Structure formats: C-alpha cells, structure tokens
KETOR-281776 format. One record per residue (C-alpha): x, y, z. Coordinates in nm, 4 decimals, always signed. Layout:
REM KETOR-281776
SITE        x        y        z
SITE        X        Y        Z
...
//
This chain:
REM KETOR-281776
SITE        x        y        z
SITE  +6.0842 +20.7422 +10.6486
SITE  +6.3450 +20.6245 +10.4137
SITE  +6.5388 +20.9027 +10.2611
SITE  +6.7316 +20.8591  +9.9431
SITE  +7.0229 +21.1009  +9.8638
SITE  +7.1983 +21.1708  +9.5210
SITE  +7.5143 +21.3154  +9.4320
SITE  +7.5390 +21.5006  +9.1043
SITE  +7.8499 +21.4470  +8.9200
SITE  +7.9716 +21.6672  +8.6344
SITE  +8.3001 +21.6901  +8.4464
SITE  +8.2568 +22.0307  +8.2729
SITE  +8.5372 +22.1994  +8.4727
SITE  +8.8395 +22.2856  +8.2809
SITE  +9.1560 +22.0858  +8.3744
SITE  +9.4657 +22.2710  +8.4798
SITE  +9.6917 +21.9607  +8.4131
SITE +10.0672 +22.0601  +8.3391
SITE +10.0542 +22.4119  +8.4905
SITE +10.2886 +22.5057  +8.7539
SITE +10.1840 +22.5606  +9.1014
SITE +10.3068 +22.8468  +9.3172
SITE +10.2966 +22.9231  +9.6895
SITE +10.1600 +23.2641  +9.7792
SITE +10.5141 +23.4318  +9.7892
SITE +10.5481 +23.3234  +9.4128
SITE +10.7899 +23.0181  +9.4854
SITE +10.6949 +22.7484  +9.2487
SITE +10.6319 +22.3858  +9.4019
SITE +10.6091 +22.0641  +9.2016
SITE +10.4860 +21.8473  +9.4943
SITE +10.1073 +21.9835  +9.4691
SITE  +9.9091 +21.9322  +9.1704
SITE  +9.6631 +22.1797  +8.9846
SITE  +9.3004 +22.1358  +9.0578
SITE  +9.0313 +22.1777  +8.7669
SITE  +8.9475 +22.5349  +8.7320
SITE  +8.6289 +22.6094  +8.8961
SITE  +8.3280 +22.7674  +8.7027
SITE  +8.3796 +23.1584  +8.6723
SITE  +8.7492 +23.1533  +8.7959
SITE  +9.0671 +23.2400  +8.6172
SITE  +9.3251 +23.0222  +8.7917
SITE  +9.3403 +22.6947  +8.9543
SITE  +9.4146 +22.6161  +9.3281
SITE  +9.6742 +22.3393  +9.3852
SITE  +9.6534 +22.0397  +9.6347
SITE  +9.8412 +21.7506  +9.7437
SITE  +9.8127 +21.4228  +9.5429
SITE  +9.5073 +21.1907  +9.6571
SITE  +9.3307 +21.5257  +9.8017
SITE  +9.0221 +21.6705  +9.6968
SITE  +9.0027 +22.0006  +9.5524
SITE  +8.7161 +22.2571  +9.6641
SITE  +8.5336 +22.5120  +9.4687
SITE  +8.6212 +22.7808  +9.7101
SITE  +8.9851 +22.7023  +9.6501
SITE  +9.0710 +22.5233  +9.9652
SITE  +9.1742 +22.1545  +9.9707
SITE  +9.0425 +21.8539 +10.1651
SITE  +9.2072 +21.5546 +10.2854
SITE  +8.9594 +21.2729 +10.2935
SITE  +9.1197 +21.0428 +10.5317
SITE  +9.1721 +21.2627 +10.8226
SITE  +8.8874 +21.4941 +10.7157
SITE  +9.0974 +21.8235 +10.7372
SITE  +9.1041 +22.1125 +10.5179
SITE  +9.4092 +22.3405 +10.4302
SITE  +9.5099 +22.6210 +10.1901
SITE  +9.7352 +22.4958  +9.9106
SITE  +9.8849 +22.6655  +9.6170
SITE  +9.7702 +22.8406  +9.3014
SITE  +9.8676 +22.8302  +8.9412
SITE  +9.9061 +23.2154  +8.9468
SITE +10.2189 +23.3124  +9.0518
SITE +10.0879 +23.6309  +9.1902
SITE  +9.8060 +23.4748  +9.3746
SITE  +9.5863 +23.7589  +9.2662
SITE  +9.3483 +23.5682  +9.0162
SITE  +9.0106 +23.4504  +9.0875
SITE  +9.0469 +23.0885  +9.1940
SITE  +9.3629 +23.1333  +9.4057
SITE  +9.2724 +23.0543  +9.7619
SITE  +9.3458 +23.3783  +9.9456
SITE  +9.3243 +23.2487 +10.3079
SITE  +9.6118 +23.2423 +10.5590
SITE  +9.8455 +23.3492 +10.2703
SITE +10.0317 +23.6313 +10.4530
SITE +10.2514 +23.6297 +10.7770
SITE +10.0590 +23.9199 +10.9385
SITE  +9.7315 +23.6949 +10.9446
SITE  +9.7469 +23.5110 +11.2941
SITE  +9.8653 +23.1585 +11.1820
SITE  +9.9246 +23.2539 +10.8084
SITE +10.2189 +23.1928 +10.6174
SITE +10.3003 +23.2666 +10.2438
SITE +10.5551 +22.9977 +10.1907
SITE +10.3899 +22.6744 +10.2456
SITE +10.0244 +22.5143 +10.2889
SITE  +9.8407 +22.5927 +10.6073
SITE  +9.5533 +22.4178 +10.7890
SITE  +9.2096 +22.5829 +10.7948
SITE  +9.0171 +22.5154 +11.1226
SITE  +8.6673 +22.5366 +11.2121
SITE  +8.5834 +22.8104 +11.4795
SITE  +8.2172 +22.7563 +11.4745
SITE  +7.9453 +23.0025 +11.3439
SITE  +8.0777 +22.9604 +10.9893
SITE  +8.4146 +23.1284 +11.1189
SITE  +8.7616 +22.9844 +11.0564
SITE  +9.1187 +23.0098 +11.1574
SITE  +9.4576 +22.9370 +11.0240
SITE  +9.6984 +22.6549 +11.1806
SITE  +9.5062 +22.6005 +11.4840
SITE  +9.2123 +22.6692 +11.7067
SITE  +9.3953 +22.9255 +11.9421
SITE  +9.3778 +23.1729 +11.6548
SITE  +9.0107 +23.1452 +11.6407
SITE  +8.9905 +23.4389 +11.8955
SITE  +9.2096 +23.6852 +11.7077
SITE  +9.2064 +23.5917 +11.3533
SITE  +8.9061 +23.4184 +11.2611
SITE  +8.7628 +23.4714 +10.9098
SITE  +8.4613 +23.3574 +10.6846
SITE  +8.5086 +23.1584 +10.3569
SITE  +8.2960 +23.3541 +10.0878
SITE  +8.2014 +23.0471  +9.8834
SITE  +8.0635 +22.7224  +9.9906
SITE  +8.2858 +22.4078  +9.9468
SITE  +8.2017 +22.1697  +9.6806
SITE  +8.4324 +21.8918  +9.5730
SITE  +8.5601 +21.9231  +9.2235
SITE  +8.6274 +21.6268  +9.0336
SITE  +9.0045 +21.6029  +9.0212
SITE  +9.2027 +21.2914  +8.9586
SITE  +9.1676 +21.1775  +9.3277
SITE  +8.7856 +21.2220  +9.3443
SITE  +8.7268 +21.0457  +9.0152
SITE  +8.9651 +20.7653  +9.1123
SITE  +8.7789 +20.7200  +9.4309
SITE  +8.4575 +20.7119  +9.2349
SITE  +8.5774 +20.4110  +9.0333
SITE  +8.4722 +20.3378  +8.6720
SITE  +8.1306 +20.5035  +8.6932
SITE  +7.9981 +20.7747  +8.4823
SITE  +8.2180 +21.0110  +8.6517
SITE  +8.5198 +20.8583  +8.5267
SITE  +8.4224 +20.8292  +8.1750
SITE  +8.1941 +21.1307  +8.0662
SITE  +8.3339 +21.4544  +7.9747
SITE  +8.0292 +21.6526  +7.9510
SITE  +7.6669 +21.6611  +8.1048
SITE  +7.5614 +21.5274  +8.4460
SITE  +7.5580 +21.1861  +8.5885
SITE  +7.3569 +21.1059  +8.8845
SITE  +7.4974 +20.8323  +9.1452
SITE  +7.2816 +20.7033  +9.4333
SITE  +7.4678 +20.7399  +9.7763
SITE  +7.3665 +20.6865 +10.1201
SITE  +7.5167 +21.0195 +10.2413
SITE  +7.3601 +21.3284 +10.2268
SITE  +7.3936 +21.5517  +9.9373
SITE  +7.2479 +21.8298  +9.7530
SITE  +7.2110 +21.8370  +9.3805
SITE  +7.4141 +22.0880  +9.1782
SITE  +7.4951 +22.1413  +8.8332
SITE  +7.8151 +22.3633  +8.8487
SITE  +8.0917 +22.1155  +8.7582
SITE  +8.1125 +21.9889  +9.1186
SITE  +7.9938 +21.7419  +9.3699
SITE  +7.7941 +21.9262  +9.5997
SITE  +7.8455 +21.7930  +9.9532
SITE  +7.5541 +21.9790 +10.1237
SITE  +7.3190 +21.7160 +10.3149
SITE  +6.9680 +21.7095 +10.1676
SITE  +6.8236 +21.6492 +10.5152
SITE  +6.9348 +21.6403 +10.8706
SITE  +7.1635 +21.9602 +10.8392
SITE  +7.0002 +22.2641 +10.9682
SITE  +7.0858 +22.6467 +10.9444
SITE  +7.4044 +22.7361 +11.1184
SITE  +7.6091 +22.4415 +11.0319
SITE  +7.9387 +22.5227 +10.8852
SITE  +8.0917 +22.4352 +10.5505
SITE  +8.3181 +22.1509 +10.6765
SITE  +8.0220 +21.9252 +10.7859
SITE  +7.8859 +21.9598 +10.4531
SITE  +8.2013 +21.8758 +10.2878
SITE  +8.2490 +21.5736 +10.4947
SITE  +7.9163 +21.4441 +10.3834
SITE  +8.0159 +21.4614 +10.0395
SITE  +8.3572 +21.3239 +10.1134
SITE  +8.2084 +21.0120 +10.2880
SITE  +7.9767 +20.9524  +9.9912
SITE  +8.2682 +20.9550  +9.7370
SITE  +8.4666 +20.7068  +9.9937
SITE  +8.1605 +20.4855 +10.0334
SITE  +8.1711 +20.4401  +9.6655
SITE  +8.5345 +20.3593  +9.6728
SITE  +8.4668 +20.0995  +9.9363
SITE  +8.1976 +19.9195  +9.7626
SITE  +8.4477 +19.9067  +9.4588
SITE  +8.7142 +19.7591  +9.6668
SITE  +8.4802 +19.5050  +9.8285
SITE  +8.3776 +19.3956  +9.4811
SITE  +8.7379 +19.3746  +9.3597
SITE  +8.8010 +19.1677  +9.6590
SITE  +8.5213 +18.9207  +9.5943
SITE  +8.6205 +18.8821  +9.2305
SITE  +8.9714 +18.8158  +9.3261
SITE  +8.8414 +18.5308  +9.5748
SITE  +8.6221 +18.3847  +9.3062
SITE  +8.9109 +18.3937  +9.0606
SITE  +9.1290 +18.2038  +9.3346
SITE  +8.8744 +17.9306  +9.4041
SITE  +8.8565 +17.8690  +9.0244
SITE  +9.2183 +17.8486  +9.0095
SITE  +9.2416 +17.5880  +9.2935
SITE  +8.9781 +17.3897  +9.1405
SITE  +9.1745 +17.3248  +8.8251
SITE  +9.4785 +17.1844  +9.0250
SITE  +9.5136 +16.8079  +9.1062
SITE  +9.6962 +16.8726  +9.4241
SITE +10.0150 +16.7383  +9.3153
SITE +10.1857 +17.0688  +9.2308
SITE +10.2921 +17.2634  +9.5340
SITE +10.3997 +17.5694  +9.3412
SITE +10.1608 +17.8385  +9.4272
SITE  +9.9842 +18.0456  +9.1398
SITE +10.1304 +18.4033  +9.1941
SITE  +9.8473 +18.5553  +8.9776
SITE  +9.5620 +18.4705  +9.2050
SITE  +9.6660 +18.2839  +9.5056
SITE  +9.8847 +18.5427  +9.6412
SITE  +9.6685 +18.8188  +9.5252
SITE  +9.6422 +19.1064  +9.7895
SITE  +9.2993 +19.2289  +9.8090
SITE  +9.2979 +19.6228  +9.7668
SITE  +9.3166 +19.8280 +10.0722
SITE  +9.3892 +20.2129 +10.1668
SITE  +9.7535 +20.3069 +10.0978
SITE  +9.9748 +20.2850 +10.4031
SITE +10.1505 +20.5992 +10.3267
SITE  +9.9151 +20.9025 +10.2531
SITE  +9.9403 +21.2748 +10.2934
SITE  +9.8256 +21.4095 +10.6382
SITE  +9.7933 +21.7954 +10.6635
SITE +10.0351 +21.8683 +10.9266
SITE +10.3100 +21.6230 +10.7954
SITE +10.2990 +21.7234 +10.4283
SITE +10.6112 +21.7943 +10.2211
SITE +10.6697 +22.1553 +10.1611
//
C-alpha cells in the first residue's frame, strides 16, 4: 500500500530577529541567532546559524542529526520559551556558560553532554519537538509556499513521515510506522529529512538548469574562441557547504 505523507507549513510564529541572545548565566552571545517565538511563549530560544529551531526550545543540527540547548532572548532565562535544560552546573553534564548537547537515553529520557549521564542525570522534555520555520528551515525548503507566505497554512507533499499540525511549525511526527514509545529525536529526524529532501530536489533542479544553460551557450560558439564563458561553463553546481556547525565544535 502506497503511503503519502504531508508536512504542514505555517509562518504564523512571531520572529525575534534583532534581539540579543544570552546564555543561561546571562552573558550575551552574538554568534547564535534568535528563533521564531513559539506559540504561547514569551521569549525566543537561540540556535547557531543554519540549524533548526524546535518548539520545545532545543536546537537541531540537520547534518549530524543532533540536538543541543542553545541560548535565549531573556537574560534571566526564566521566561517561557527559554530552553531550561542542561542550564545549571549542578546538573550532570550541564553548564550555564555555553551550548550543551542533549542526548537520547531511551524511553523518552534525555541527558546532558553525553550518554554516561543517562544513569544519574536523565530528564524528560516537556513538549514534543516540532521544527519552527526559522531562516535555516525556510532556506532549505526553497522558494516554495513556506518562503513566500506570511499567514495561513501551505501543504507540501514529502516522502518522509510527518503529522499534520497548525501551530506555526513543521510537525515531524511520522504518520505511520512510528509506534508508541519512540522518543522525540526520531520524529524530529523524520521532519528534518523531509526538509532536506526538498533542499536536495531544489539543488538537483538548479544543477539541471545550469547544465542546460551551459549546453545552450556552447552551441552558440563557433569553436574558434578558446576563452571560456565564466558565467556558465565554469559554474559550480550547488553543494552542501564545506564548513558547517557541528554541535561539539561550535564557537562559544
């Protein structure tokens, strides 16, 4: 039986662009970027550039498929919307002065920094993670409805599992094949893969367009001019960036 999955995309979240981000200890940091303000919250979480923002305040790195706790636009870290995970030094693996990786322990439990802390410092995440349409997610989706619409919902067909939602986010829960007891990260990965697939389709389309333009340009030459046309003949097909933020190597 052929299954079709859909991602509901909405841009009703309030953008927090221009606000200052702070680590849990109140120190400002201009490397991370504010996320959209999730529905029903006061402040915005902050993630590194090119990473996805989640409605539970955590951040998701789409290339390495890892999560971490970033910063917040509230310097007290007390407002709703701030990611209150791994934000204190008395939590095993926690640190208030930088971003901290969030690891899956199983059975919907998580730990800070590494799996070794699962035994002594595991915790639960109160809200399911859904990908907010920050600049990174919107860019990966390309020039579709999500990049141009400002209100309302748009539906995009994707081959990856996703649960429909209308709360200003992309809900990454799989529509089928994911049973009870599966943790949040697997659902987030499903949604991220859907977004990345759309990005790859856009990249393929751009590559084909570049190839066609190159062929047309070559056909117009008589072969007597050896000077290449730098506009097309030496065009580089779009690839993933060579340098991207990896959670454990990100600047502080």
